Each structure stands twice: as structure tokens, then as C-alpha cells.
matplotlib code that plots the C-alpha trace (Angstrom):
import matplotlib.pyplot as plt

x = [-10.9, -13.7, -17.0, -18.7, -22.5, -24.1, -27.5, -29.0, -32.6, -33.7, -37.1, -38.7, -41.9, -42.5, -46.0, -45.3, -44.7, -42.4, -40.1, -40.5, -39.1, -36.4, -35.0, -35.5, -33.0, -30.6, -30.6, -29.8, -26.9, -25.4, -26.1, -24.3, -26.3, -25.2, -23.9, -26.5, -29.1, -31.7, -33.8, -33.9, -37.6, -38.7, -41.5, -44.4, -46.2, -49.3, -47.3, -46.5, -43.1, -41.9, -38.7, -36.0, -33.3, -30.0, -27.5, -25.3, -22.6, -22.5, -22.5, -19.8, -17.9, -18.1, -17.4, -14.3, -13.3, -13.9, -11.8, -8.9, -9.3, -9.3, -5.7, -4.0, -5.1, -2.3, 0.5, 2.2, 5.0, 7.2, 8.2, 11.9, 11.4, 10.8, 13.6, 13.2, 15.4, 13.9, 11.9, 9.5, 7.1, 4.5, 2.6, 1.9, 3.9, 5.9, 7.9, 10.4, 12.1, 13.3, 16.1, 16.1, 18.1, 16.9, 15.3, 12.7, 10.6, 8.0, 6.8, 5.1, 5.6, 7.4, 9.7, 11.4, 14.0, 13.4, 16.5, 16.4, 16.1, 18.8, 18.7, 21.2, 20.1, 18.8, 16.0, 14.0, 11.0, 9.7, 11.2, 13.3, 13.8, 16.8, 17.2, 18.7, 21.2, 21.1, 24.0, 23.1, 22.1, 19.4, 17.6, 14.6, 12.7, 12.1, 13.9, 16.4, 17.2, 19.7, 18.8, 21.3, 22.8, 21.7, 24.0, 24.2, 27.0, 26.2, 25.4, 22.5, 20.7, 18.1, 16.2, 17.0, 19.2, 19.4, 21.9, 21.8, 24.8, 25.6, 24.5, 27.2, 27.6, 29.8, 29.6, 28.7, 25.9, 24.4, 21.8, 19.9, 16.7, 13.8, 13.3, 10.7, 13.2, 15.7, 13.5, 12.5, 16.0, 16.9, 14.5, 15.7, 19.8, 22.1, 25.1, 28.4, 30.8, 33.7, 36.6, 39.3, 38.1, 38.8]
y = [-4.3, -4.7, -5.4, -8.7, -9.1, -12.5, -13.5, -17.0, -17.8, -21.1, -22.5, -25.5, -26.3, -27.7, -28.5, -29.6, -26.6, -28.5, -29.3, -25.6, -24.6, -26.9, -25.9, -22.4, -22.9, -25.1, -22.1, -19.4, -21.6, -22.0, -18.9, -15.6, -13.0, -9.1, -7.4, -4.8, -6.5, -6.0, -8.6, -12.4, -13.3, -17.0, -18.6, -20.0, -23.0, -20.9, -19.1, -15.9, -14.4, -13.2, -11.1, -12.5, -9.6, -10.4, -12.5, -10.5, -12.6, -11.9, -8.3, -8.7, -10.2, -7.6, -4.9, -6.5, -6.9, -3.2, -2.0, -4.2, -2.9, 0.6, -0.1, -1.5, 1.5, 3.9, 1.1, 0.7, -2.0, -3.1, -6.9, -8.2, -9.4, -5.7, -3.9, -0.2, 2.4, 6.0, 7.6, 6.5, 9.1, 8.1, 9.3, 7.7, 4.4, 2.7, -0.2, -1.5, -4.5, -4.7, -2.8, 0.8, 3.1, 6.4, 8.5, 7.9, 10.8, 11.9, 15.0, 13.3, 9.7, 7.2, 4.9, 1.5, -0.1, -3.8, -6.1, -7.5, -3.5, -2.2, 1.4, 3.6, 7.1, 9.9, 9.3, 12.0, 11.6, 12.5, 9.6, 6.5, 3.4, 1.1, -2.5, -3.1, -1.2, 2.2, 3.7, 7.4, 10.5, 10.3, 13.5, 13.0, 15.9, 13.7, 10.5, 8.0, 4.7, 2.1, -1.0, -4.1, -5.6, -2.2, -0.3, 3.0, 4.5, 8.1, 11.2, 11.6, 14.4, 14.2, 15.9, 12.6, 9.4, 5.7, 3.6, 0.0, -2.3, -4.0, -1.2, -0.4, 3.8, 5.2, 9.0, 12.4, 12.9, 16.0, 15.6, 18.9, 19.1, 21.3, 24.6, 23.4, 21.4, 23.9, 26.5, 23.7, 22.9, 26.8, 27.5, 24.3, 25.1, 27.1, 25.1, 26.2, 28.2, 26.4, 28.4, 30.7, 34.2, 37.1]
z = [-12.8, -15.4, -13.7, -15.3, -15.3, -15.7, -16.5, -15.9, -17.2, -16.8, -18.2, -16.3, -15.1, -11.2, -10.4, -6.9, -4.6, -2.3, -5.3, -6.2, -2.7, -3.1, -6.7, -5.6, -2.5, -5.0, -7.3, -4.6, -3.5, -7.0, -8.4, -7.4, -6.0, -6.9, -4.1, -2.7, -5.1, -2.6, -0.4, -1.8, -2.6, -1.0, -3.1, -0.2, -1.0, -1.9, -4.8, -3.0, -2.8, 0.9, 1.0, 3.1, 4.8, 3.6, 5.6, 8.1, 7.5, 3.7, 4.6, 7.3, 4.5, 2.0, 4.5, 5.4, 1.9, 1.0, 3.9, 2.5, -0.8, 0.9, 2.6, -0.4, -2.6, -0.6, -0.8, -3.9, -4.7, -7.5, -7.3, -7.8, -11.3, -12.5, -14.1, -15.3, -17.1, -16.8, -13.5, -11.0, -9.5, -6.4, -3.5, -0.2, 0.3, -2.3, -1.9, -4.7, -4.8, -8.7, -10.6, -11.6, -13.5, -13.0, -10.3, -7.9, -6.3, -4.6, -2.7, 0.6, 0.0, 1.8, -0.2, 1.1, -0.9, -0.2, 0.4, -3.3, -4.5, -6.5, -7.4, -9.5, -9.5, -7.3, -4.7, -3.5, -0.6, 2.5, 4.0, 2.8, 4.4, 2.6, 2.8, -0.4, -2.7, -3.6, -5.6, -6.0, -3.7, -1.4, -0.2, 2.4, 4.0, 7.1, 8.2, 6.3, 7.5, 6.6, 8.0, 8.5, 4.8, 3.1, 0.8, -0.1, -2.0, -2.5, -0.7, 1.7, 3.1, 5.5, 8.9, 10.7, 10.3, 11.6, 10.6, 11.8, 12.7, 9.5, 6.8, 4.3, 3.6, 1.4, 0.8, 2.7, 5.2, 5.8, 8.6, 9.3, 11.4, 10.0, 10.9, 13.4, 15.3, 15.4, 16.9, 19.8, 20.1, 20.2, 23.0, 25.2, 24.7, 22.8, 21.2, 22.4, 19.8, 19.0, 17.8, 19.2, 20.8, 18.5]

ax = plt.figure().add_subplot(projection="3d")
ax.plot(x, y, z, "-o")
ax.set_aspect("equal")
plt.show()
């Protein structure tokens, strides 16, 4: 977003000190102040200027806007009117509600395929939540969720798999916990060996 700077210059003559005060107050209300531009000065009847401290409410609003901006910078999304032929790479969190022919990849990101999302291709990410349609293979390092009314037509590889009632899954699944989870399970109990003794 480009920064826009505005300059205002007014030429007028006010002889009465009370009128000067009124004009200054009105101008301050209607001319936006730059954030962090320092204290606002107010002219007294004797013609001296006295600095005024910034208002607390204004600084609270500015801080809350900055924190909201910081939260949104890690989340990316594409709406349902987007159609892409190609590949998408992302980091952090990504919500996709459009149509894609290609692949979606991320090394450490969390992908959400929204209810109107339709992906025809490979999906590779840290975690995936499917609420729409995926026609292709999904490979995740951690967790994959197939929500109610979702469709996955393809193979799935994940450390953890959650399938809600009403989800459609046509394909093969390979659910294998990561090495840390295997060590933890191995220390607690050993799996039974199945088969005829030799």
C-alpha cells in the first residue's frame, strides 16, 4: 500500500484571539494529523503556543490497527472467484476457495481448502483441512482433516488422519506416525506380531 502525504496551507487573517482559537480547533478536527507527528500545539490568547500531549484514545486505535495488521500478515486467502492453472507455493496459513488445476505446496504451512474450493492436482503441506473438493493426492507431514461434505478422490499420506461423518474419500490412505511418535509408542507398548510361527 503506498503512503499518501497531504499538505494543507491556509492563508487567512484573524485579529481576535478568541476567533484564532476557534479556527485552530476547527482545523484540527477536519485536517488529519500524521500518526507519530509529535504533540499538537495549541495557541493561547497571548499568541504563545503550548504543546498538547497526544490523546490516549488515538494511540489505542493506532495500536489495535497495527496488531490486526500483524495477525493478518500470516494468513493468506484466495476467494471463490479465483481460477488458477499452475502451482501455488505458500508459507504460514493459506485458505483456498477457488478453482485450481495444478499443485499447492508448502514446507511448513497449513492449507484449508474452503467449502467452494476445487483443487485438481497434488497437495503437499504440513497440515491440510479439506472442506471442499480435492481430485489428486494429498501428502502432509502432520495432520489431514476431511470435514463433513468434503470430497477427496486420490491417495492420502499423513501422520494423523481425521475423517468426519459425511466426508467422501475414494483412494488409498497411508497413515504413519512420525519417528518421534513411533518412539513414544514403542516405549509404551509393542505391537503384536501377526502371522503363523515359523
